[in-house]
N, CA and C of each residue as an Amber inpcrd file, in Angstrom:
protein
   246
  45.3990000 -61.7850000 -99.0700000  45.4420000 -62.1410000-100.4660000
  46.6080000 -63.0220000-100.8250000  47.3290000 -63.5330000 -99.7650000
  48.4400000 -64.4550000 -99.9600000  48.0720000 -65.7610000-100.5720000
  48.8690000 -66.3600000-101.2940000  48.6180000 -67.6700000-101.9470000
  48.4140000 -68.7770000-100.9420000  48.9980000 -68.7020000 -99.7540000
  48.8400000 -69.8090000 -98.7600000  47.6230000 -69.5150000 -97.8460000
  46.7150000 -68.6400000 -98.1570000  45.4690000 -68.4560000 -97.4300000
  44.3300000 -68.9140000 -98.3510000  43.4160000 -69.7420000 -97.7500000
  42.2390000 -70.1420000 -98.4660000  40.9890000 -69.7900000 -97.6830000
  39.8930000 -69.6000000 -98.4510000  38.5690000 -69.2170000 -97.8430000
  37.4480000 -70.0350000 -98.5290000  36.2820000 -70.0840000 -97.8750000
  35.1270000 -70.8830000 -98.4400000  34.4040000 -69.9760000 -99.4240000
  34.6750000 -68.7020000 -99.5300000  33.9640000 -67.8130000-100.4050000
  34.4320000 -68.0300000-101.8850000  33.6910000 -67.5620000-102.8600000
  34.1290000 -67.7490000-104.2500000  35.4660000 -67.0000000-104.5390000
  35.6970000 -65.8710000-103.8930000  36.9770000 -65.2050000-104.0260000
  37.4390000 -64.6390000-102.6570000  38.6830000 -64.3590000-102.5430000
  39.2350000 -63.8840000-101.3110000  38.7800000 -62.4130000-101.1230000
  38.6420000 -61.6620000-102.2310000  38.2170000 -60.2950000-102.1400000
  36.8200000 -60.2140000-101.5400000  35.9270000 -61.1130000-101.9850000
  34.5720000 -61.1140000-101.4150000  34.5580000 -61.5060000 -99.9460000
  35.4080000 -62.4310000 -99.6060000  35.5000000 -62.8880000 -98.1450000
  35.9330000 -61.6440000 -97.3450000  37.0080000 -60.9920000 -97.7630000
  37.5010000 -59.8700000 -96.9010000  36.5120000 -58.6940000 -96.8650000
  35.7900000 -58.4390000 -97.9240000  34.7340000 -57.4260000 -97.9090000
  33.6230000 -57.8010000 -96.9120000  33.1780000 -59.0810000 -97.0040000
  32.1580000 -59.5430000 -96.1040000  32.6640000 -59.5500000 -94.6410000
  33.8510000 -59.9970000 -94.3850000  34.3980000 -59.9810000 -93.0580000
  34.4560000 -58.5590000 -92.4830000  34.9320000 -57.6030000 -93.3270000
  35.0160000 -56.2400000 -92.9400000  33.5970000 -55.6760000 -92.5410000
  32.5990000 -56.0710000 -93.3010000  31.2820000 -55.6340000 -93.0470000
  30.7510000 -56.2810000 -91.7020000  31.0700000 -57.5550000 -91.5080000
  30.6540000 -58.2390000 -90.2430000  31.2930000 -57.5830000 -89.0280000
  32.5040000 -57.2310000 -89.0730000  33.1990000 -56.5350000 -87.9990000
  32.5520000 -55.2000000 -87.7050000  32.1930000 -54.4900000 -88.7920000
  31.5740000 -53.1580000 -88.6600000  30.1800000 -53.3400000 -87.9670000
  29.4360000 -54.3530000 -88.3410000  28.1530000 -54.6040000 -87.7170000
  28.2460000 -54.9900000 -86.2840000  29.2880000 -55.8640000 -86.0390000
  29.5130000 -56.3070000 -84.6450000  29.8930000 -55.1050000 -83.7430000
  30.6490000 -54.1720000 -84.2860000  31.0280000 -52.9580000 -83.5320000
  29.8370000 -52.1700000 -83.2590000  28.9690000 -51.9980000 -84.2680000
  27.7090000 -51.2220000 -84.1860000  26.7920000 -51.8190000 -83.0780000
  26.6930000 -53.1170000 -82.9760000  25.8400000 -53.8590000 -82.0660000
  26.3770000 -54.0870000 -80.7040000  27.6060000 -53.7110000 -80.4850000
  28.3130000 -53.9440000 -79.2240000  28.2540000 -52.7240000 -78.3110000
  28.4640000 -53.0420000 -77.0770000  28.6230000 -51.9760000 -76.0370000
  30.0980000 -51.8670000 -75.6220000  30.7160000 -50.8320000 -75.9880000
  32.0720000 -50.6450000 -75.6830000  33.0020000 -51.1340000 -76.7790000
  34.2250000 -51.3070000 -76.5760000  35.2270000 -51.7030000 -77.5460000
  35.1660000 -53.1840000 -77.8000000  35.4600000 -53.6380000 -78.9550000
  35.5500000 -55.0970000 -79.2990000  36.9340000 -55.5440000 -78.9580000
  36.9860000 -56.7080000 -78.2580000  38.2260000 -57.2680000 -77.8690000
  38.4350000 -58.5970000 -78.5290000  39.4990000 -58.7650000 -79.4070000
  39.6830000 -60.0110000 -80.0210000  40.4160000 -60.9810000 -79.1100000
  39.9310000 -62.2340000 -79.0680000  40.5450000 -63.2840000 -78.2300000
  40.7230000 -64.5830000 -79.0850000  41.9510000 -65.0460000 -79.1030000
  42.3080000 -66.2400000 -79.9480000  42.2720000 -67.4370000 -79.0030000
  41.4380000 -68.4040000 -79.4150000  41.2800000 -69.6510000 -78.5760000
  41.7900000 -70.8980000 -79.4310000  42.5130000 -71.6740000 -78.8090000
  42.9540000 -72.9450000 -79.4100000  41.8400000 -73.9910000 -79.1870000
  41.3600000 -74.6290000 -80.3610000  40.2560000 -75.5250000 -80.1930000
  40.6720000 -76.9380000 -80.3340000  41.4990000 -77.2700000 -81.3100000
  41.8510000 -78.6390000 -81.5620000  43.1740000 -78.7920000 -82.2950000
  43.9300000 -79.8410000 -82.0190000  45.1780000 -80.0500000 -82.7600000
  45.1880000 -81.5430000 -83.1800000  45.4520000 -81.6570000 -84.4260000
  45.6900000 -82.9970000 -85.0530000  47.1210000 -83.0450000 -85.5510000
  47.5390000 -84.2210000 -86.0700000  48.9210000 -84.3560000 -86.5140000
  49.2720000 -83.3390000 -87.5940000  48.3720000 -83.1790000 -88.5730000
  48.6490000 -82.3910000 -89.6620000  48.0370000 -80.9850000 -89.6900000
  47.1270000 -80.6510000 -88.6510000  46.5150000 -79.4050000 -88.6780000
  46.2140000 -78.8410000 -87.2130000  46.1390000 -77.5900000 -87.0830000
  45.7010000 -76.9110000 -85.7840000  44.5080000 -76.1250000 -86.0760000
  43.5640000 -76.1460000 -85.1470000  42.3460000 -75.3190000 -85.2570000
  42.2690000 -74.2930000 -84.1820000  41.9870000 -73.0570000 -84.6030000
  41.8010000 -71.9720000 -83.6670000  40.4960000 -71.2480000 -83.9730000
  40.1380000 -70.3250000 -83.0510000  39.0160000 -69.4780000 -83.3200000
  39.4200000 -68.0810000 -82.8140000  39.1210000 -67.1030000 -83.6360000
  39.3240000 -65.7140000 -83.2340000  37.9590000 -65.2000000 -82.9730000
  37.6570000 -64.8670000 -81.7490000  36.3420000 -64.3650000 -81.2320000
  36.5060000 -62.9390000 -80.8200000  35.4760000 -62.2020000 -81.0940000
  35.4090000 -60.7540000 -80.7840000  34.3650000 -60.5550000 -79.6650000
  34.7730000 -60.0720000 -78.5010000  33.8750000 -59.8630000 -77.3890000
  33.8180000 -58.3720000 -77.0710000  32.6960000 -57.9550000 -76.4390000
  32.5500000 -56.6530000 -75.8800000  32.4960000 -56.7890000 -74.3730000
  32.3910000 -55.7010000 -73.6720000  32.4180000 -55.7120000 -72.2130000
  31.0920000 -56.0840000 -71.6160000  30.0040000 -56.0230000 -72.3510000
  28.6830000 -56.2770000 -71.8560000  28.1480000 -57.7110000 -72.0600000
  28.2670000 -58.2340000 -73.2700000  27.6980000 -59.5230000 -73.6080000
  28.5260000 -60.6920000 -73.1740000  27.8890000 -61.8170000 -72.7590000
  28.5850000 -62.9580000 -72.4080000  29.1800000 -63.7750000 -73.5110000
  28.5170000 -63.8120000 -74.6640000  28.9750000 -64.5740000 -75.8080000
  29.6780000 -63.6410000 -76.8480000  30.4240000 -64.2570000 -77.7440000
  31.1780000 -63.4140000 -78.6570000  30.1990000 -62.7510000 -79.6850000
  30.5790000 -61.6190000 -80.1230000  29.8850000 -60.8900000 -81.1170000
  30.1530000 -61.4130000 -82.4900000  31.3410000 -61.9340000 -82.7150000
  31.7440000 -62.5290000 -84.0730000  32.8260000 -63.5180000 -83.7890000
  32.7830000 -64.6190000 -84.5970000  33.8310000 -65.6620000 -84.4180000
  34.2940000 -66.0460000 -85.7940000  35.6720000 -66.1540000 -85.9340000
  36.3030000 -66.5000000 -87.1480000  37.1340000 -67.8640000 -86.9230000
  36.6060000 -68.9210000 -87.4170000  37.3640000 -70.2160000 -87.2690000
  38.5370000 -70.1980000 -88.2140000  39.6320000 -70.7650000 -87.7100000
  40.9180000 -70.7690000 -88.5020000  41.4920000 -72.1710000 -88.4280000
  41.7860000 -72.7500000 -89.5780000  42.4520000 -74.0300000 -89.6500000
  43.8530000 -73.7950000 -90.2340000  44.8650000 -74.2230000 -89.5800000
  46.2430000 -74.0230000 -89.9710000  46.8910000 -75.3990000 -90.2930000
  47.4480000 -75.5000000 -91.5090000  48.2690000 -76.6520000 -91.7970000
  49.6970000 -76.1070000 -92.2080000  50.5280000 -76.9850000 -92.6000000
  51.8710000 -76.5410000 -92.9830000  51.8550000 -75.7510000 -94.2520000
  50.9060000 -76.0440000 -95.1840000  50.8560000 -75.3040000 -96.4670000
  49.8720000 -74.1630000 -96.4420000  48.7470000 -74.2850000 -95.7450000
  47.6320000 -73.3660000 -95.9250000  47.0110000 -72.9020000 -94.6250000
  46.5760000 -71.6490000 -94.5990000  45.8170000 -71.1340000 -93.5260000
  44.3930000 -70.8620000 -94.0730000  43.4560000 -71.6020000 -93.4870000
  42.0410000 -71.5500000 -94.0090000  41.1950000 -70.7260000 -93.0640000
  40.5100000 -69.7200000 -93.6230000  39.6580000 -68.8060000 -92.8850000
  38.1870000 -69.0610000 -93.2660000  37.2830000 -68.8680000 -92.3230000
  35.8660000 -69.0680000 -92.5490000  35.1060000 -68.1360000 -91.5960000
  33.8740000 -67.9110000 -91.7700000  33.0450000 -67.1350000 -90.9420000
  31.8820000 -67.9250000 -90.4570000  31.5730000 -68.0400000 -89.1590000
  30.3810000 -68.7340000 -88.6940000  29.1950000 -67.9770000 -89.0930000
  28.1600000 -68.7060000 -89.5330000  26.9390000 -68.0030000 -89.9860000
  26.1830000 -67.2320000 -88.9380000  26.2790000 -67.6780000 -87.6880000
  25.5280000 -66.9490000 -86.6600000  26.3140000 -66.7310000 -85.4160000
């Protein structure tokens, strides 16, 4: 809820509620414990891009991915639709 965090949702509260529900669904559909892995994707002069992916022990691809864009002023969070 910090001022230097932005989201694509209408409000931060709705984003966090949706994200919490997505993590809960990912846990339910996974086999074993979810493991978060942070991956560096791209760096430009004024911003860095990361992705926080949640994996389980069984599936090859991530159960949930959270793209993160970091600038000097703002940390922008989003959720991939699929």
